[in-house]
C-alpha positions as CSV (number, residue, x, y, z in Angstrom):
1,M,84.9,108.9,159.8
2,A,86.6,105.4,160.0
3,L,84.5,102.4,159.5
4,T,84.3,99.6,162.0
5,Q,83.8,97.0,159.4
6,S,85.0,96.7,155.8
7,I,82.5,97.1,152.9
8,K,82.3,94.1,150.5
9,L,82.1,94.7,146.7
10,I,80.9,91.6,145.0
11,G,80.9,91.0,141.3
12,I,77.8,89.3,139.8
13,G,76.9,87.8,136.4
14,D,73.8,88.3,134.2
15,N,72.4,85.0,135.7
16,G,72.0,86.8,139.1
17,R,72.2,84.6,142.2
18,D,73.3,81.6,140.2
19,S,76.6,83.3,139.6
20,L,77.4,83.8,143.3
21,L,79.1,81.4,145.7
22,P,77.1,80.4,148.8
23,Q,79.4,82.5,150.9
24,Y,78.6,85.7,148.8
25,I,74.9,85.0,149.1
26,S,75.2,84.7,152.9
27,W,77.1,88.1,153.1
28,I,74.3,89.7,151.1
29,E,71.5,88.2,153.2
30,D,73.3,89.2,156.5
31,S,74.0,92.7,155.3
32,E,71.9,95.7,156.3
33,V,72.6,97.8,153.2
34,L,72.7,96.6,149.6
35,V,74.0,98.9,147.0
36,G,73.9,98.5,143.2
37,G,72.3,99.4,139.9
38,E,68.5,98.8,139.6
39,R,69.1,95.7,137.3
40,L,71.4,94.1,139.9
41,L,69.2,94.8,142.9
42,E,66.3,93.2,141.2
43,F,68.0,89.9,141.6
44,F,67.2,90.1,145.3
45,P,63.5,90.9,145.5
46,H,63.2,89.6,149.1
47,Y,66.1,91.5,150.6
48,T,65.0,92.9,154.0
49,G,67.6,95.6,154.4
50,E,67.9,99.1,152.8
51,K,68.6,99.1,149.1
52,V,70.6,102.0,147.6
53,V,70.3,102.4,143.9
54,V,73.5,103.7,142.1
55,K,72.5,106.5,139.8
56,G,74.5,109.4,138.4
57,G,77.9,110.3,139.8
58,L,79.8,108.2,142.3
59,K,81.0,111.0,144.6
60,P,77.7,111.3,146.6
61,L,77.7,107.5,147.0
62,V,81.3,107.5,148.4
63,E,80.3,110.4,150.8
64,K,77.4,108.2,152.0
65,L,79.4,105.0,152.3
66,Q,82.2,106.8,154.2
67,K,79.7,107.5,157.0
68,E,78.0,104.1,156.9
69,T,78.5,101.9,160.0
70,R,76.1,99.1,159.1
71,K,77.0,95.9,157.3
72,T,77.2,96.9,153.6
73,V,77.5,95.0,150.4
74,I,77.9,96.6,147.0
75,L,77.0,94.8,143.8
76,A,78.6,95.3,140.4
77,S,78.6,93.6,137.1
78,G,81.4,91.1,136.3
79,D,84.8,92.2,137.6
80,P,84.3,95.5,139.4
81,L,88.0,96.4,138.9
82,F,87.8,96.0,135.1
83,Y,86.3,99.2,133.7
84,G,83.9,99.2,136.7
85,L,83.2,101.2,139.8
86,G,85.6,99.2,141.8
87,G,88.6,101.2,140.9
88,Y,87.1,104.5,141.9
89,L,85.7,103.2,145.1
90,A,89.0,101.5,146.1
91,S,90.8,104.7,145.6
92,K,88.5,106.5,148.0
93,M,87.8,104.0,150.8
94,T,88.6,100.6,152.2
95,I,86.7,97.8,150.5
96,E,87.0,94.0,150.0
97,V,86.6,93.1,146.3
98,Y,85.2,89.7,145.2
99,P,85.1,89.7,141.4
100,Y,83.1,87.6,139.0
101,F,84.2,86.8,135.4
102,S,84.5,90.0,133.3
103,S,82.3,90.1,130.2
104,I,85.6,90.0,128.2
105,Q,86.5,86.6,129.8
106,L,83.1,85.2,129.1
107,A,83.1,86.4,125.5
108,F,86.5,84.8,124.8
109,S,85.3,81.6,126.4
110,K,82.4,81.5,123.9
111,M,84.8,82.3,121.1
112,G,87.1,79.5,122.2
113,E,90.3,81.5,122.0
114,S,92.9,82.8,124.5
115,W,92.7,86.5,125.4
116,Q,96.1,87.3,127.0
117,D,97.2,88.8,123.7
118,A,94.1,90.9,123.2
119,Y,94.1,94.7,123.1
120,L,91.3,95.8,125.5
121,V,89.5,99.1,124.9
122,S,86.2,100.5,126.2
123,V,83.8,102.7,124.3
124,H,81.1,102.3,127.0
125,G,79.9,105.7,128.0
126,R,82.6,107.5,126.0
127,S,83.2,108.7,122.5
128,M,84.7,106.5,119.8
129,K,86.9,109.5,118.8
130,G,90.5,108.3,118.3
131,L,89.6,104.6,118.2
132,A,91.1,104.1,114.8
133,Q,94.7,104.9,115.7
134,K,94.4,103.0,119.0
135,I,93.5,99.7,117.4
136,D,95.1,100.0,113.9
137,G,97.4,97.1,113.2
138,K,96.4,95.0,116.3
139,S,95.5,91.4,115.6
140,K,92.9,90.8,118.4
141,I,90.8,93.6,120.0
142,A,88.1,93.4,122.6
143,L,85.6,96.2,122.9
144,L,83.3,97.0,125.7
145,T,80.2,98.6,124.1
146,D,77.0,100.4,125.0
147,A,73.6,101.2,123.5
148,D,75.0,104.1,121.5
149,N,78.4,102.6,120.5
150,S,76.7,99.4,119.3
151,P,78.3,96.6,117.2
152,S,76.6,98.1,114.1
153,K,78.0,101.5,114.8
154,I,81.4,100.1,115.4
155,A,81.3,98.2,112.1
156,A,80.3,101.4,110.2
157,Y,83.1,103.3,112.0
158,L,85.7,100.7,110.9
159,I,84.5,100.6,107.3
160,S,84.8,104.4,107.1
161,F,88.5,104.1,107.8
162,G,88.9,101.1,105.5
163,M,89.7,98.7,108.4
164,T,87.9,95.8,106.6
165,E,90.6,93.2,107.5
166,Y,88.7,92.4,110.7
167,R,85.9,89.9,111.4
168,A,83.9,90.4,114.5
169,F,82.7,88.1,117.2
170,V,79.6,89.5,119.1
171,A,78.5,88.0,122.4
172,E,75.2,89.2,123.7
173,N,73.5,88.8,127.1
174,L,76.3,86.5,128.4
175,Q,74.8,84.0,130.9
176,G,71.5,85.8,130.8
177,E,68.2,85.3,129.1
178,G,68.5,85.4,125.3
179,E,72.3,84.7,125.3
180,K,73.6,84.8,121.7
181,F,77.0,84.8,120.1
182,G,78.6,84.4,116.7
183,W,80.8,85.7,114.0
184,Y,79.9,88.6,111.6
185,E,81.5,90.2,108.6
186,L,81.6,94.0,109.1
187,E,79.4,94.7,106.1
188,D,76.8,92.5,107.6
189,M,77.2,93.7,111.2
190,Q,76.6,97.3,110.3
191,N,73.0,96.5,109.3
192,Q,72.2,94.2,112.3
193,E,70.5,95.0,115.5
194,F,71.9,93.8,118.8
195,C,70.9,93.6,122.5
196,P,72.5,96.5,124.5
197,L,74.5,94.1,126.7
198,N,77.2,92.8,124.4
199,V,81.0,92.5,123.8
200,V,82.6,92.9,120.5
201,I,85.8,91.1,119.6
202,L,87.7,92.0,116.4
203,K,90.1,89.5,114.9
204,K,92.5,90.4,112.0
205,V,92.0,88.0,109.2
206,E,93.8,89.8,106.3
207,S,96.9,91.9,106.0
208,S,96.6,95.7,106.3
209,P,98.7,98.7,105.3
210,S,101.2,99.9,107.8
211,W,103.0,103.2,108.0
212,T,106.2,104.0,109.8
213,L,107.4,107.3,111.0
214,G,108.2,109.7,108.1
215,I,105.3,108.9,105.6
216,D,106.4,109.9,102.1
217,D,105.0,113.3,101.0
218,E,103.5,111.7,97.9
219,E,101.2,109.5,99.9
220,F,99.2,112.5,101.2
221,S,96.4,114.1,99.3
222,Q,97.5,117.7,98.6
223,R,96.1,120.8,97.1
224,K,96.3,120.8,93.3
225,P,97.7,122.0,91.1
226,D,100.1,123.8,93.4
227,K,101.4,120.9,95.5
228,G,104.0,121.5,98.1
229,L,101.9,122.9,101.0
230,I,103.0,120.1,103.3
231,T,105.6,119.9,106.1
232,K,108.2,117.8,104.2
233,K,109.0,114.3,105.5
234,E,112.4,115.1,106.8
235,I,111.3,118.3,108.5
236,R,108.3,116.5,109.9
237,V,110.4,113.9,111.6
238,L,112.7,116.5,113.1
239,S,109.7,118.5,114.3
240,L,108.1,115.4,115.8
241,Y,111.2,114.6,117.6
242,A,111.4,118.1,119.0
243,M,107.8,117.8,120.3
244,K,108.7,114.8,122.5
245,L,105.3,113.1,122.3
246,T,104.2,110.2,124.5
247,R,101.4,107.7,123.9
248,T,99.0,109.9,125.8
249,S,99.9,113.4,124.7
250,T,97.4,116.0,123.9
251,V,98.5,117.8,120.7
252,W,97.6,120.9,118.7
253,D,98.5,121.3,115.0
254,I,98.0,124.9,113.9
255,G,97.9,125.4,110.1
256,T,97.5,121.7,109.6
257,C,97.0,121.9,105.7
258,T,97.3,118.3,104.5
259,G,97.3,117.1,108.1
260,S,100.6,115.3,107.9
261,M,101.9,116.6,111.2
262,A,98.6,115.9,112.9
263,I,98.4,112.3,111.5
264,E,101.9,111.3,112.4
265,S,101.3,112.9,115.9
266,A,98.2,110.7,116.3
267,K,100.2,107.6,115.4
268,L,102.9,108.5,118.0
269,A,100.2,109.4,120.7
270,P,97.4,106.8,120.0
271,E,96.1,107.0,123.5
272,G,96.1,110.8,123.5
273,Q,94.2,113.4,121.5
274,V,95.1,115.5,118.4
275,F,93.4,118.8,117.5
276,A,94.1,120.5,114.2
277,I,93.0,123.9,112.7
278,E,93.2,125.1,109.1
279,K,92.0,128.3,107.5
280,N,91.7,127.0,103.9
281,E,88.6,124.7,103.3
282,G,90.2,122.9,100.4
283,D,93.3,122.0,102.5
284,L,91.0,120.9,105.4
285,E,89.2,118.5,103.0
286,N,92.5,117.0,102.1
287,C,93.3,116.6,105.8
288,L,90.0,114.7,106.3
289,Q,90.8,112.4,103.3
290,N,94.3,111.8,104.7
291,Q,92.9,110.9,108.1
292,R,90.7,108.1,106.5
293,K,93.6,106.8,104.5
294,F,96.1,106.7,107.4
295,R,93.5,105.5,109.9
296,T,93.7,108.4,112.4
297,D,90.6,109.9,113.9
298,L,91.5,113.4,115.1
299,T,89.6,116.6,115.5
300,A,90.2,119.1,112.6
301,I,88.2,122.3,112.3
302,H,88.1,125.2,109.9
303,G,89.3,128.5,111.3
304,K,92.1,130.9,111.6
305,A,94.1,130.6,114.8
306,P,94.0,131.9,117.5
307,E,90.2,131.9,116.9
308,G,88.9,128.4,117.5
309,L,91.6,127.3,119.9
310,D,89.4,127.9,122.9
311,T,87.4,124.8,121.8
312,F,90.5,122.6,122.3
313,P,91.7,121.2,125.7
314,N,95.1,122.4,127.0
315,P,97.9,120.7,125.0
316,D,101.1,119.0,126.0
317,A,102.7,119.8,122.6
318,I,101.9,122.3,119.9
319,F,103.1,122.4,116.3
320,I,102.8,125.6,114.3
321,G,103.3,125.2,110.6
322,G,101.8,128.6,109.7
323,T,100.9,131.7,111.7
324,G,98.7,133.5,109.1
325,G,100.5,136.8,109.7
326,N,99.1,136.9,113.3
327,M,102.2,135.5,115.1
328,K,102.3,137.4,118.3
329,D,98.7,137.0,119.3
330,L,98.9,133.3,118.3
331,L,102.0,132.6,120.3
332,K,100.6,134.4,123.4
333,V,97.6,132.0,123.4
334,C,99.8,129.0,122.9
335,C,102.2,130.0,125.7
336,E,99.3,130.6,128.1
337,R,97.6,127.3,127.2
338,I,100.5,124.9,127.0
339,N,100.6,122.4,129.9
340,D,103.6,122.4,132.4
341,G,106.6,120.8,130.7
342,G,105.1,121.1,127.3
343,R,106.9,122.2,124.1
344,I,105.9,124.5,121.3
345,V,107.5,123.7,117.9
346,L,107.3,126.3,115.1
347,N,108.6,126.0,111.6
348,A,109.7,129.3,110.1
349,A,110.9,129.7,106.5
350,T,112.2,133.3,106.7
351,I,114.7,135.1,108.9
352,E,112.0,137.7,109.7
353,N,109.6,135.1,111.1
354,L,112.5,133.5,113.0
355,Y,113.3,136.8,114.7
356,R,109.6,137.6,115.5
357,A,109.0,134.2,117.0
358,N,112.2,134.2,119.1
359,E,111.4,137.7,120.4
360,A,107.8,136.8,121.2
361,F,108.7,133.6,123.0
362,D,111.2,135.5,125.2
363,E,108.6,138.1,126.0
364,F,106.2,135.4,127.1
365,G,108.7,133.6,129.4
366,F,109.8,130.9,127.1
367,E,113.3,129.8,126.1
368,T,114.0,128.6,122.6
369,S,116.5,126.3,120.8
370,I,116.7,126.6,117.1
371,M,117.7,124.1,114.4
372,H,118.4,125.3,110.8
373,A,117.6,122.4,108.5
374,Q,119.0,122.4,105.0
375,I,118.0,119.2,103.3
376,S,118.7,118.0,99.7
377,R,117.2,114.9,98.0
378,S,118.9,112.9,95.3
379,K,117.3,113.1,91.8
380,P,118.3,111.0,88.7
381,I,119.7,112.9,85.8
382,L,121.1,111.1,82.6
383,G,121.8,107.9,84.4
384,M,123.5,109.7,87.3
385,K,122.2,111.5,90.4
386,R,122.3,115.1,91.6
387,F,120.9,116.7,94.7
388,V,117.9,119.0,94.7
389,P,117.6,121.2,97.8
390,L,114.4,121.7,99.8
391,N,113.6,125.1,101.2
392,P,115.7,125.6,104.3
393,I,113.6,125.7,107.5
394,Y,114.2,127.0,111.0
395,I,112.8,124.6,113.6
396,I,112.1,126.6,116.8
397,T,111.5,124.6,120.0
398,A,110.2,126.7,122.9
399,K,109.8,125.6,126.6
400,R,108.9,127.7,129.7
401,K,112.0,129.0,131.4
402,E,110.9,127.7,134.8
403,D,110.4,124.2,133.3
404,I,114.1,124.3,132.1
405,H,115.6,125.8,135.2
406,E,113.8,124.0,137.9
């Protein structure tokens, strides 16, 4: 049903009515329906119209508002289009948006620094999983927090990944009662208590390690004494290229071992998700150590694929470094679960596994392209150099036939 008048969405600060222009107050007082969270509605104790408290999901609210013909105003904190309900409401219905300052703007004003060069990320109402690779190397980061993902928890998280090159500026209860702001060292911040309404700004004050594509094999913790259970750097780069990852890709790494492929995937897809599985507990522990060293926060579980893959979301790309002798069943699951347009990349060291993989992919409706990589590295000998070959590898890339021929 089309509305006869537009609904107004007004941003409001923690100082309540004092944050509003006279025109906004007039609209609120003249309205017949006032919508908002309990805390925001309490700023208007003498409102005479109907108050609608926003709780739970927004879908029922939208359905109600789409039928509403009375003058309606919706209240939201700060800028409703900045990690607020405004974006969702605007995509479902016609509204007029009148923003207030976002908490990020106010925090930077207290800090006394510009914010156009800041990386903005929210952990409000969501997991911190994957935050490490999102922010690693960035010089200025603004974090929207919540009661669970508090400044102290953020500090502990950063310290666990060795990201101690940051100082933190925390702004609490901005423009409200008990407003407080100041700088903290991470070690101190993890032991402090903060008010639930806060913003954290991280500023890089020291240099930090950086890793480019193709991390040297020796940098990874590996199984001892029999090192070598790692996708070698050159093969890793070629396999990552074949996977065609974007910044938001969801990736599976099957038989992750040291985690080298999963870790480099996480760096190429920092806004996405990476899920890894490994059957050997010792190798999985190495993977976890490598995650911390290379500042990648991915999900790695103990198990023998395809068991365990049902706990992962459908991927955009899959890397298979080992099949554990259960190739056909594993490839069947991978082919069924891969998203449209996705790629499965399998490394095979033997002609037999090359044949089995190619045959299985064809049976499941996938076309393959195969690269045979024979790589040698130089090694010094008696003041000269000779070449030492790595094991030759078949890099098999599989895509759905309909994706190729559409």
